[in-house]
TORKOL-481442 format. One line per 4 residues: for each residue x, y, z of N, C-alpha, C. Coordinates in nm, 2 decimals. Example, Ala and Ser with C-alpha at 12.3 -4.5 7.8 and 13.67 -1.06 7.14 Angstrom:
TORKOL-481442
1.32,-0.57,0.78,1.23,-0.45,0.78,1.32,-0.33,0.78 | 1.28,-0.22,0.71,1.37,-0.11,0.71,1.29,0.00,0.79
end
This chain:
TORKOL-481442
2.47,0.42,0.95,2.37,0.33,0.89,2.28,0.39,0.86 | 2.20,0.38,0.73,2.08,0.45,0.68,1.96,0.45,0.79 | 1.89,0.58,0.79,1.78,0.58,0.87,1.65,0.57,0.80 | 1.54,0.55,0.83,1.43,0.60,0.77,1.41,0.72,0.75
1.36,0.77,0.62,1.35,0.91,0.59,1.19,0.93,0.62 | 1.17,1.05,0.67,1.03,1.07,0.69,0.98,1.13,0.56 | 0.82,1.12,0.52,0.78,1.17,0.41,0.63,1.23,0.44 | 0.61,1.33,0.37,0.48,1.39,0.38,0.38,1.30,0.36
0.39,1.23,0.25,0.28,1.14,0.21,0.35,0.99,0.21 | 0.30,0.91,0.31,0.35,0.78,0.36,0.40,0.72,0.26 | 0.30,0.67,0.15,0.32,0.59,0.04,0.42,0.63,-0.06 | 0.48,0.74,-0.05,0.59,0.79,-0.13,0.72,0.78,-0.08
0.72,0.73,0.05,0.84,0.70,0.13,0.91,0.59,0.06 | 1.03,0.61,0.00,1.10,0.52,-0.08,1.17,0.43,-0.02 | 1.19,0.43,0.13,1.23,0.33,0.20,1.16,0.22,0.24 | 1.03,0.26,0.30,0.94,0.16,0.35,0.84,0.13,0.23
0.83,0.20,0.13,0.76,0.15,0.03,0.84,0.17,-0.10 | 0.95,0.09,-0.11,1.04,0.09,-0.22,0.98,0.04,-0.35 | 1.03,0.10,-0.45,1.01,0.05,-0.59,1.10,-0.08,-0.60 | 1.08,-0.17,-0.71,1.16,-0.30,-0.72,1.31,-0.28,-0.71
1.36,-0.19,-0.78,1.51,-0.19,-0.78,1.57,-0.15,-0.64 | 1.48,-0.10,-0.56,1.53,-0.06,-0.43,1.50,-0.17,-0.34 | 1.45,-0.28,-0.37,1.43,-0.43,-0.27,1.54,-0.47,-0.24 | 1.55,-0.52,-0.11,1.69,-0.60,-0.10,1.66,-0.72,-0.15
1.81,-0.78,-0.19,1.80,-0.91,-0.25,1.79,-1.03,-0.15 | 1.74,-1.12,-0.20,1.73,-1.24,-0.09,1.86,-1.31,-0.04 | 1.95,-1.28,-0.12,2.08,-1.35,-0.06,2.19,-1.23,-0.01 | 2.15,-1.11,-0.01,2.22,-1.00,0.04,2.16,-0.96,0.18
2.26,-0.86,0.25,2.21,-0.81,0.37,2.22,-0.66,0.35 | 2.09,-0.63,0.32,2.10,-0.47,0.30,2.06,-0.40,0.45 | 2.17,-0.31,0.49,2.15,-0.25,0.60,2.05,-0.15,0.63 | 1.97,-0.11,0.50,1.87,-0.04,0.53,1.76,-0.09,0.61
1.76,-0.23,0.57,1.65,-0.32,0.62,1.68,-0.42,0.75 | 1.81,-0.43,0.75,1.86,-0.53,0.85,1.93,-0.47,0.95 | 1.94,-0.53,1.07,2.05,-0.50,1.17,2.12,-0.64,1.23 | 2.23,-0.63,1.26,2.28,-0.76,1.31,2.28,-0.76,1.47
2.20,-0.86,1.52,2.20,-0.88,1.65,2.28,-0.99,1.70 | 2.27,-1.03,1.84,2.32,-1.14,1.88,2.30,-1.29,1.84 | 2.20,-1.30,1.75,2.18,-1.43,1.70,2.15,-1.42,1.55 | 2.23,-1.32,1.47,2.23,-1.30,1.35,2.16,-1.18,1.29
2.13,-1.17,1.17,2.06,-1.08,1.12,1.90,-1.06,1.14 | 1.84,-0.96,1.17,1.70,-0.95,1.17,1.65,-0.81,1.12 | 1.53,-0.81,1.08,1.48,-0.67,1.03,1.48,-0.57,1.13 | 1.51,-0.44,1.07,1.53,-0.33,1.18,1.40,-0.25,1.14
1.32,-0.25,1.04,1.21,-0.18,1.00,1.11,-0.25,0.89 | 1.00,-0.20,0.88,0.93,-0.29,0.78,0.93,-0.21,0.63 | 0.89,-0.30,0.55,0.90,-0.24,0.39,0.77,-0.31,0.33 | 0.70,-0.26,0.24,0.62,-0.30,0.13,0.64,-0.26,0.00
0.64,-0.36,-0.09,0.62,-0.33,-0.22,0.49,-0.31,-0.28 | 0.46,-0.22,-0.36,0.34,-0.20,-0.43,0.36,-0.17,-0.58 | 0.26,-0.27,-0.65,0.26,-0.27,-0.78,0.11,-0.30,-0.84 | 0.11,-0.23,-0.96,-0.04,-0.25,-1.03,-0.02,-0.36,-1.14
-0.14,-0.45,-1.12,-0.14,-0.55,-1.21,-0.16,-0.51,-1.34 | -0.08,-0.55,-1.44,-0.08,-0.54,-1.58,-0.12,-0.67,-1.67 | -0.10,-0.78,-1.59,-0.13,-0.92,-1.65,-0.12,-1.04,-1.55 | -0.18,-1.14,-1.58,-0.14,-1.26,-1.50,-0.15,-1.41,-1.58
-0.10,-1.49,-1.53,-0.08,-1.60,-1.62,-0.03,-1.72,-1.53 | 0.00,-1.85,-1.59,0.05,-1.95,-1.51,-0.05,-2.05,-1.50 | 0.03,-2.19,-1.53,-0.06,-2.32,-1.52,-0.05,-2.40,-1.40 | 0.09,-2.40,-1.34,0.12,-2.46,-1.22,0.10,-2.36,-1.10
0.11,-2.25,-1.11,0.10,-2.15,-1.00,0.06,-2.00,-1.07 | 0.02,-1.90,-1.01,-0.03,-1.79,-1.04,0.09,-1.71,-1.05 | 0.10,-1.64,-1.18,0.21,-1.54,-1.17,0.16,-1.40,-1.22 | 0.19,-1.31,-1.15,0.15,-1.17,-1.17,0.24,-1.09,-1.24
0.21,-1.00,-1.33,0.30,-0.92,-1.40,0.24,-0.77,-1.34 | 0.35,-0.69,-1.27,0.30,-0.58,-1.21,0.39,-0.45,-1.25 | 0.35,-0.34,-1.25,0.41,-0.21,-1.26,0.45,-0.15,-1.14 | 0.57,-0.12,-1.11,0.58,-0.04,-0.97,0.58,0.10,-0.99
0.60,0.19,-0.87,0.60,0.31,-0.88,0.68,0.41,-0.99 | 0.79,0.34,-1.03,0.89,0.38,-1.12,0.84,0.36,-1.28 | 0.74,0.25,-1.29,0.71,0.23,-1.42,0.76,0.09,-1.47 | 0.85,0.00,-1.38,0.92,-0.09,-1.41,0.82,-0.22,-1.40
0.82,-0.33,-1.49,0.73,-0.42,-1.48,0.81,-0.55,-1.43 | 0.76,-0.62,-1.34,0.80,-0.74,-1.30,0.72,-0.84,-1.26 | 0.80,-0.95,-1.22,0.69,-1.06,-1.20,0.69,-1.09,-1.06 | 0.55,-1.13,-1.01,0.54,-1.18,-0.87,0.50,-1.34,-0.87
0.58,-1.42,-0.84,0.54,-1.56,-0.83,0.50,-1.61,-0.69 | 0.36,-1.68,-0.70,0.30,-1.70,-0.58,0.35,-1.85,-0.57 | 0.42,-1.88,-0.48,0.46,-2.01,-0.43,0.38,-2.05,-0.28 | 0.28,-2.00,-0.26,0.22,-2.04,-0.14,0.15,-2.19,-0.14
0.10,-2.24,-0.04,0.06,-2.37,-0.04,-0.04,-2.39,-0.15 | -0.14,-2.29,-0.18,-0.24,-2.34,-0.27,-0.19,-2.27,-0.42 | -0.05,-2.22,-0.44,-0.01,-2.17,-0.56,-0.09,-2.06,-0.60 | -0.13,-1.98,-0.51,-0.21,-1.84,-0.54,-0.36,-1.86,-0.56
-0.40,-2.00,-0.58,-0.54,-2.01,-0.61,-0.64,-1.92,-0.53 | -0.62,-1.89,-0.40,-0.71,-1.81,-0.33,-0.71,-1.67,-0.37 | -0.61,-1.61,-0.45,-0.62,-1.49,-0.47,-0.69,-1.48,-0.60 | -0.72,-1.57,-0.69,-0.76,-1.57,-0.84,-0.90,-1.47,-0.86
-0.98,-1.50,-0.76,-1.11,-1.43,-0.79,-1.09,-1.27,-0.79 | -0.97,-1.23,-0.70,-0.94,-1.08,-0.67,-0.83,-1.04,-0.78 | -0.80,-1.12,-0.86,-0.70,-1.05,-0.96,-0.76,-0.98,-1.07 | -0.73,-0.86,-1.08,-0.78,-0.76,-1.19,-0.70,-0.68,-1.24
-0.68,-0.67,-1.37,-0.58,-0.56,-1.44,-0.62,-0.43,-1.37 | -0.53,-0.35,-1.32,-0.55,-0.23,-1.28,-0.55,-0.21,-1.13 | -0.58,-0.33,-1.06,-0.56,-0.33,-0.91,-0.42,-0.35,-0.86 | -0.41,-0.30,-0.73,-0.28,-0.29,-0.68,-0.25,-0.42,-0.60
-0.13,-0.47,-0.61,-0.07,-0.57,-0.53,0.02,-0.53,-0.42 | 0.01,-0.56,-0.28,0.10,-0.51,-0.17,0.15,-0.64,-0.14 | 0.32,-0.65,-0.12,0.40,-0.74,-0.07,0.46,-0.72,0.03 | 0.44,-0.74,0.15,0.53,-0.73,0.26,0.67,-0.80,0.26
0.77,-0.72,0.30,0.89,-0.79,0.30,0.94,-0.83,0.17 | 0.89,-0.77,0.06,0.95,-0.82,-0.07,1.08,-0.82,-0.09 | 1.14,-0.91,-0.15,1.30,-0.92,-0.20,1.32,-0.96,-0.35 | 1.41,-0.91,-0.39,1.44,-0.95,-0.51,1.50,-1.08,-0.51
1.43,-1.16,-0.62,1.44,-1.32,-0.64,1.48,-1.38,-0.77 | 1.56,-1.46,-0.80,1.61,-1.49,-0.92,1.51,-1.62,-0.95 | 1.46,-1.61,-1.04,1.37,-1.74,-1.11,1.46,-1.80,-1.19 | 1.40,-1.93,-1.20,1.48,-2.05,-1.29,1.49,-1.99,-1.44
1.42,-1.91,-1.47,1.42,-1.88,-1.62,1.52,-1.76,-1.64 | 1.60,-1.72,-1.52,1.70,-1.61,-1.52,1.64,-1.47,-1.51 | 1.50,-1.46,-1.51,1.46,-1.33,-1.47,1.46,-1.30,-1.31 | 1.44,-1.17,-1.28,1.45,-1.15,-1.13,1.31,-1.09,-1.10
1.25,-1.14,-1.02,1.11,-1.08,-0.96,1.10,-1.09,-0.82 | 0.98,-1.12,-0.77,0.97,-1.13,-0.62,0.88,-1.26,-0.61 | 0.93,-1.34,-0.52,0.86,-1.48,-0.48,0.81,-1.48,-0.34 | 0.66,-1.51,-0.35,0.59,-1.50,-0.22,0.56,-1.66,-0.18
0.61,-1.67,-0.06,0.57,-1.81,0.00,0.48,-1.82,0.10 | 0.42,-1.70,0.14,0.32,-1.70,0.26,0.22,-1.60,0.23 | 0.09,-1.67,0.24,-0.03,-1.61,0.18,-0.05,-1.47,0.28 | 0.00,-1.46,0.39,-0.04,-1.37,0.48,0.04,-1.22,0.44
0.12,-1.24,0.35,0.21,-1.10,0.32,0.17,-1.06,0.19 | 0.08,-1.10,0.13,0.04,-1.06,-0.01,-0.11,-1.00,0.02 | -0.15,-0.89,-0.06,-0.28,-0.84,-0.08,-0.34,-0.77,-0.17 | -0.43,-0.80,-0.24,-0.46,-0.73,-0.35,-0.55,-0.62,-0.32
-0.53,-0.49,-0.35,-0.60,-0.38,-0.31,-0.70,-0.33,-0.44 | -0.83,-0.31,-0.43,-0.90,-0.30,-0.54,-0.92,-0.15,-0.60 | -0.80,-0.10,-0.64,-0.78,0.03,-0.68,-0.65,0.04,-0.75 | -0.64,0.13,-0.84,-0.49,0.14,-0.92,-0.39,0.20,-0.83
-0.27,0.17,-0.86,-0.16,0.23,-0.78,-0.17,0.38,-0.79 | -0.20,0.45,-0.88,-0.22,0.58,-0.90,-0.33,0.64,-0.81 | -0.44,0.56,-0.78,-0.54,0.62,-0.69,-0.49,0.60,-0.55 | -0.42,0.48,-0.52,-0.36,0.48,-0.40,-0.25,0.58,-0.34
-0.18,0.61,-0.45,-0.07,0.70,-0.42,-0.13,0.84,-0.38 | -0.25,0.87,-0.47,-0.32,1.02,-0.46,-0.39,1.01,-0.34 | -0.44,0.89,-0.30,-0.52,0.88,-0.16,-0.40,0.91,-0.03 | -0.29,0.87,-0.06,-0.19,0.90,0.04,-0.15,1.05,0.03
-0.15,1.10,-0.05,-0.11,1.25,-0.07,-0.23,1.32,-0.01 | -0.35,1.30,-0.04,-0.47,1.37,0.02,-0.47,1.35,0.15 | -0.46,1.21,0.21,-0.45,1.22,0.37,-0.35,1.30,0.43 | -0.24,1.32,0.36,-0.12,1.40,0.44,-0.16,1.53,0.43
-0.22,1.58,0.32,-0.25,1.72,0.30,-0.38,1.76,0.39 | -0.46,1.65,0.42,-0.59,1.68,0.51,-0.54,1.67,0.65 | -0.44,1.60,0.67,-0.40,1.61,0.81,-0.34,1.74,0.87 | -0.29,1.81,0.76,-0.21,1.94,0.77,-0.31,2.07,0.76
-0.42,2.05,0.76,-0.52,2.16,0.75,-0.67,2.13,0.82 | -0.72,2.23,0.86,-0.83,2.22,0.93,-0.96,2.15,0.85 | -1.04,2.09,0.92,-1.13,2.00,0.86,-1.24,2.10,0.77 | -1.27,2.03,0.65,-1.40,2.10,0.58,-1.45,2.01,0.49
-1.58,2.04,0.47,-1.67,1.96,0.38,-1.60,1.91,0.24 | -1.58,1.79,0.23,-1.52,1.74,0.11,-1.61,1.76,-0.02 | -1.71,1.82,-0.01,-1.80,1.85,-0.12,-1.81,2.01,-0.16 | -1.87,2.08,-0.05,-1.88,2.22,-0.08,-1.78,2.31,-0.02
-1.69,2.24,0.07,-1.57,2.32,0.12,-1.60,2.39,0.26 | -1.72,2.38,0.29,-1.75,2.46,0.43,-1.66,2.41,0.54 | -1.62,2.49,0.65,-1.53,2.44,0.74,-1.61,2.42,0.86 | -1.56,2.33,0.94,-1.63,2.30,1.07,-1.62,2.43,1.18
-1.74,2.45,1.23,-1.75,2.58,1.32,-1.83,2.55,1.42 | -1.81,2.54,1.54,-1.88,2.51,1.66,-1.96,2.63,1.70 | -1.92,2.76,1.64,-1.99,2.87,1.68,-2.14,2.88,1.61 | -2.11,2.85,1.49,-2.26,2.84,1.40,-2.32,2.70,1.38
-2.26,2.63,1.48,-2.32,2.49,1.48,-2.30,2.40,1.37 | -2.19,2.44,1.29,-2.16,2.35,1.19,-2.05,2.23,1.22 | -2.12,2.11,1.24,-2.05,1.99,1.25,-2.02,1.88,1.13 | -1.90,1.85,1.10,-1.89,1.78,0.99,-1.89,1.63,1.06
-1.95,1.54,0.94,-1.95,1.38,0.98,-1.84,1.33,0.90 | -1.77,1.22,0.95,-1.69,1.14,0.88,-1.75,1.03,0.80 | -1.70,1.00,0.69,-1.72,0.89,0.60,-1.71,0.76,0.70 | -1.82,0.68,0.73,-1.81,0.58,0.82,-1.72,0.49,0.77
-1.67,0.47,0.64,-1.60,0.34,0.59,-1.45,0.40,0.61 | -1.39,0.51,0.55,-1.26,0.54,0.55,-1.22,0.62,0.66 | -1.31,0.69,0.72,-1.28,0.78,0.84,-1.19,0.89,0.80 | -1.20,0.92,0.68,-1.08,1.03,0.63,-1.18,1.15,0.59
-1.26,1.13,0.49,-1.34,1.24,0.43,-1.46,1.29,0.51 | -1.47,1.41,0.53,-1.59,1.46,0.60,-1.68,1.56,0.53 | -1.79,1.57,0.57,-1.91,1.63,0.50,-2.01,1.70,0.62 | -2.05,1.80,0.55,-2.15,1.91,0.65,-2.29,1.84,0.65
-2.32,1.75,0.56,-2.44,1.69,0.55,-2.46,1.57,0.49 | -2.58,1.52,0.48,-2.61,1.39,0.40,-2.60,1.42,0.24 | -2.67,1.55,0.22,-2.67,1.59,0.08,-2.55,1.58,0.01 | -2.44,1.67,0.09,-2.30,1.67,0.02,-2.24,1.53,0.03
-2.26,1.45,0.12,-2.18,1.32,0.12,-2.25,1.23,0.01 | -2.39,1.23,-0.01,-2.43,1.16,-0.14,-2.36,1.23,-0.27 | -2.36,1.35,-0.28,-2.30,1.40,-0.40,-2.17,1.37,-0.43 | -2.08,1.36,-0.31,-1.95,1.36,-0.31,-1.92,1.19,-0.36
-2.00,1.10,-0.29,-2.01,0.96,-0.32,-2.02,0.93,-0.48 | -2.12,1.01,-0.54,-2.12,0.98,-0.66,-2.03,1.05,-0.77 | -1.99,1.16,-0.71,-1.88,1.23,-0.77,-1.74,1.18,-0.76 | -1.71,1.08,-0.71,-1.57,1.01,-0.69,-1.54,0.96,-0.58
-1.60,0.99,-0.46,-1.55,0.92,-0.31,-1.57,0.80,-0.31 | -1.67,0.73,-0.40,-1.70,0.58,-0.40,-1.58,0.50,-0.43 | -1.48,0.56,-0.54,-1.37,0.51,-0.57,-1.27,0.54,-0.48 | -1.25,0.66,-0.45,-1.14,0.70,-0.34,-1.15,0.65,-0.21
-1.27,0.61,-0.17,-1.29,0.56,-0.02,-1.21,0.43,-0.01 | -1.23,0.35,-0.13,-1.15,0.21,-0.12,-1.00,0.22,-0.10 | -0.93,0.33,-0.18,-0.79,0.36,-0.16,-0.77,0.41,-0.01 | -0.85,0.51,0.05,-0.84,0.58,0.18,-0.85,0.46,0.27
-0.93,0.36,0.27,-0.96,0.25,0.37,-0.80,0.19,0.39 | -0.73,0.17,0.27,-0.60,0.09,0.27,-0.49,0.20,0.32 | -0.49,0.32,0.28,-0.38,0.41,0.34,-0.39,0.43,0.47 | -0.52,0.42,0.54,-0.54,0.42,0.67,-0.48,0.30,0.75
-0.49,0.18,0.66,-0.44,0.06,0.74,-0.28,0.07,0.73 | -0.21,0.13,0.63,-0.07,0.15,0.64,-0.04,0.26,0.74 | -0.13,0.35,0.73,-0.07,0.46,0.84,-0.10,0.43,0.98 | -0.18,0.32,1.01,-0.19,0.28,1.16,-0.06,0.21,1.20
0.03,0.19,1.13,0.14,0.11,1.16,0.26,0.19,1.16 | 0.36,0.13,1.26,0.48,0.22,1.25,0.58,0.15,1.15 | 0.63,0.19,1.05,0.70,0.13,0.97,0.84,0.15,0.99 | 0.89,0.24,1.08,1.01,0.26,1.10,1.09,0.18,1.22
1.01,0.12,1.29,1.05,0.01,1.40,1.00,-0.11,1.39 | 1.08,-0.21,1.41,1.06,-0.34,1.39,1.02,-0.41,1.50 | 0.91,-0.44,1.54,0.86,-0.51,1.66,0.79,-0.64,1.64 | 0.84,-0.72,1.54,0.75,-0.85,1.48,0.69,-0.81,1.35
0.68,-0.92,1.28,0.63,-0.93,1.13,0.50,-0.88,1.11 | 0.46,-0.78,1.03,0.33,-0.76,0.98,0.26,-0.84,0.92 | 0.13,-0.86,0.91,0.06,-0.94,0.82,-0.07,-0.88,0.78 | -0.09,-0.92,0.67,-0.24,-0.86,0.61,-0.37,-0.95,0.67
end
């Protein structure tokens, strides 16, 4: 039985964060994601589909066109109680959609996409998919080396009383002082911070073991 593969960068893990073609089909039992128990089949681990919004449309319900990690463009149909109306103010081309437990669904027009029925399993993240994946890579790299200032590169050193302060929002980027923090914010961390907040959310969860459904 396939096991979850570890990845240096979490969001590049193709099992827990699969592209559309690797999602399980809604009418199939994919043993990568399901185990057979005494009461039938149940998830054995968590997974989440990530796609960048390229378009949105729909009169009766919101339909999103998104591009996954492999560049494939697919449709996400919002079949929630409000037909996706609550998400409309957040929908913006270039932002990322995350769908927990996404499955390949055959729509009536004979296309295959993702059908979302619960509002709690979909989230729009205010950054591009590229920025989100880059933030995941940066977090993995940061965890594998000693802390240093995200602006000037100065390392933390207790001997000369150099103490780094964490960004209060993402808890990932570190700075040696207020001046460097302000400079880094203007220089790009303002954008990166949004992505890092969500990478941290994903990183705080154990994706390889199923102990009940996750929700956003």
